[in-house]
N, C-alpha and C positions, 0 to 999 in steps of 0.2 A: 561253612557259614561265614558271615562277615568277619567274625573275630578270628577265624583260623580254620583248621581242618579237624573235623571230628574223627576220632579213631576208636573203634569198638573192638573189644577183645574177641578173638576168634571163637571162643567158647566160654562157658561159665567157668569161673575159677574155683568157686566153692559154693556150698549150700548153706543157707541160714535164714532165720526169720527176718522180716523187714523191721518189725518192732513188736513189743508185746502189748502196747497200749494205743499206738497212733498209726494212721496211714498218711500222716503229713511228713513228706520227705525231709523237710527242713528241721524237724524235731526228732527224726528217727535215729535209733542207735546204729542202724546200718550205715547211715550217712557218715557218722563219725568213724566207724570201723573200716569202711572201704578204702580210705586213703592209707591207713596203716597196713592193710593187706597188700595194697598196690605198691607200696614203697619197696617191697622186696623184689618186685618184678619190673618196675619201671625205672630205668636209670634217670638220674637227675630229676626226680619227682618234684623237687622244690622249684624247678624251672617251668612247670606246666602252667598254662594260662588258666585264669579264672574265666568261666563262661556262664552265661545266664541260664537258669533253669526255670522254666515256666511250670508252675505247680497247679495249673488249671485241672480240676477234677474231670473225670470222664463224662460227667453229666453237665459240664460247663460251669460249675460253681468256681469262683475265683478267690474264695476265702483264704487259701494258703499262699496266695501271691507268687512271689519269685524269690529265688536265692541264687547265690553264685557258688560254684564248685570248681575244683581243679580235677577231681575224680568223681564221677557220677555214674548214672545209668540212663538209658533211653527213656524218653516220655513215649506215650502211645502215639502221639502225633508224629514224633521223629521216626518211630518204628514204621508207621504207615508211609511217611515221605521217603525214607531211605531203604525200604524193604528189598527192592531189587538189587541192592548192593550188599545186603547182609547175608553172610554164609549161614546156612541152616545148621542147627545143632540138634542132637536128639535129647537135649536137656531142657527142662523148664527154666525160665529166668525172669526175674522181676523187672518191671519198669518202675518209674518213680511216680506214676499216675494213680491217684486215688480214684476209686469208683465214684465217690461223692464225699463231701465233708461231713456227712451225717452218720457214717458207719466206720468200720475198721477194715474195709476191704481194699485191696490194692490190685491193680491189673498186672498180669504176667503174660509171657509168651509161652505157649505150650510146645511140646515136641513136634506137633503138626504145624507149627508156625502161626497158630491162631491166638488172638488175644482172649484171655479169660480173667477171672478174678478169684482171689482167695483171701481169707483172713490174714492180716499182717503178721500174726504170730505163727503162721505155718513155717516150719524150719526146713522143709524139703524143697525149697525153690532156690535156683541158682542165682549167682551174682555175676553179671557180665559187664565189667567196668567200661566206662566211656571217658575218654579224655579229649582235650582240645589242644592241638599243637599250633604254634605260630606258623603262618604260611611259608616262612623261610627256613623252617627246621628241616635238617637233613635226617633221614630215617634209614636205618639198616634193618632189614627184615631177615630173620633166620627162618629157614624152612624146616 
């Protein structure tokens, strides 16, 4: 992306609910907890770039606006755009895309790589973190 290079975790790191009351990523408890969980796995997490998160709902409503994150998850639009580069996993994982601003459902990717939706309070869905690195960042990958 123009801000840098998006990096998606190879697999879901843990399972948990999106939130127990909202499908708005900017207000979700998961948004606050994901950076804490990522800090143990991402060296120099404080040096990660903030990048824009478009919170347009799946039905096109823009009530939730935008926010900025250093650790996030994919939107449905990003999933569709970058799908050919995303390794498959046999686990379900959340996106940050609400189905609409009128209910509490959030879109997720199922083990068959299709987009579906569940109540935000469902705790059996994985979290697959997304970060953005500056284009000049050197990365060492362990296999």
